[in-house]
C-alpha positions as CSV (number, residue, x, y, z in Angstrom):
1,M,35.7,-14.8,-22.0
2,D,36.8,-17.0,-24.9
3,E,35.3,-15.7,-28.0
4,S,34.8,-18.9,-29.6
5,S,32.7,-20.0,-26.8
6,A,30.8,-16.4,-25.9
7,S,28.0,-17.0,-28.3
8,G,27.1,-20.3,-26.9
9,R,27.0,-18.9,-23.5
10,M,25.2,-15.7,-24.3
11,N,22.5,-18.3,-25.5
12,H,22.3,-20.0,-22.4
13,Y,22.0,-17.0,-20.6
14,E,19.3,-15.4,-22.9
15,K,17.5,-18.8,-22.9
16,G,17.7,-19.0,-18.7
17,R,19.1,-22.3,-18.6
18,H,22.6,-20.6,-17.2
19,V,22.9,-17.7,-14.9
20,P,25.9,-15.6,-14.9
21,D,28.1,-14.7,-11.8
22,V,28.3,-11.4,-11.0
23,E,31.9,-10.8,-12.5
24,T,30.8,-12.3,-15.6
25,L,27.7,-9.7,-15.7
26,R,30.5,-6.8,-15.0
27,K,32.3,-7.7,-17.9
28,I,28.9,-7.9,-20.1
29,A,28.2,-4.5,-18.5
30,Q,31.5,-2.9,-19.3
31,E,31.3,-4.4,-23.1
32,L,27.4,-3.2,-23.4
33,N,28.7,0.4,-21.5
34,V,26.0,-0.3,-19.2
35,P,25.8,-0.1,-15.5
36,L,25.8,-3.2,-13.6
37,N,22.3,-2.9,-12.1
38,Y,20.9,-2.6,-15.8
39,F,20.6,-6.3,-15.4
40,L,18.4,-6.4,-12.3
41,C,15.8,-3.7,-13.6
42,E,12.6,-5.2,-14.1
43,D,11.5,-3.1,-17.1
44,D,12.4,-0.8,-19.6
45,L,12.0,2.6,-18.1
46,S,14.1,1.4,-15.1
47,A,16.6,0.4,-17.2
48,E,16.9,3.6,-19.0
49,L,16.9,5.5,-15.7
50,A,19.7,3.4,-14.4
51,C,21.9,3.8,-17.5
52,L,21.0,7.7,-17.5
53,I,22.0,7.8,-13.5
54,S,25.0,6.1,-14.1
55,R,26.4,8.6,-16.1
56,L,26.2,11.5,-14.0
57,D,28.6,12.6,-11.7
58,D,28.6,12.5,-7.9
59,N,27.3,16.0,-7.4
60,S,24.5,15.6,-10.1
61,K,23.5,12.3,-8.6
62,K,23.3,14.4,-5.1
63,A,21.3,17.1,-6.9
64,L,18.6,14.5,-8.4
65,I,18.5,12.7,-5.1
66,T,17.3,15.7,-3.5
67,E,14.8,16.5,-6.5
68,L,13.3,13.1,-6.1
69,E,12.9,13.5,-2.6
70,K,11.1,17.0,-3.3
71,L,8.8,14.9,-5.7
72,E,8.2,12.3,-3.4
73,D,7.2,14.6,-0.7
74,L,5.1,16.7,-3.2
75,E,2.9,13.1,-4.0
76,L,2.7,12.1,-0.4
77,E,1.1,15.8,0.5
78,K,-1.5,15.2,-2.7
79,V,-2.2,11.8,-1.3
80,V,-2.8,13.6,2.3
81,E,-5.1,16.2,0.9
82,Q,-7.4,14.2,-1.4
83,R,-7.9,11.8,2.3
84,K,-8.8,15.0,4.1
85,N,-11.4,15.7,1.4
86,S,-12.7,12.2,1.2
87,P,-15.6,11.5,3.4
88,E,-15.5,7.7,2.5
89,I,-12.0,7.4,3.9
90,A,-11.9,7.4,7.3
91,I,-8.8,7.9,8.2
92,D,-7.3,10.2,10.7
93,I,-4.3,12.0,9.1
94,K,-2.7,12.4,12.4
95,D,-2.0,8.7,12.0
96,L,0.0,9.3,8.9
């Protein structure tokens, strides 16, 4: 990106007048030292996670996936247990 037009372009992106293409986003991400998917995050927490995950090596990313899957399983178990113990909810647990 030409430095003389960069400020104006960034202003147009910030104001929503123009949307950068993927290659431009990739260059901006490189300059800001963030992953490309950072720009697609819907909230600050997701953006922070994207940045942290992008710094991990592949083995650490695989380990994180495993831990998140365990966490997801625990949450699902909690929901199933709550439904079993709740007479107001007429859901057959076998259907889950």
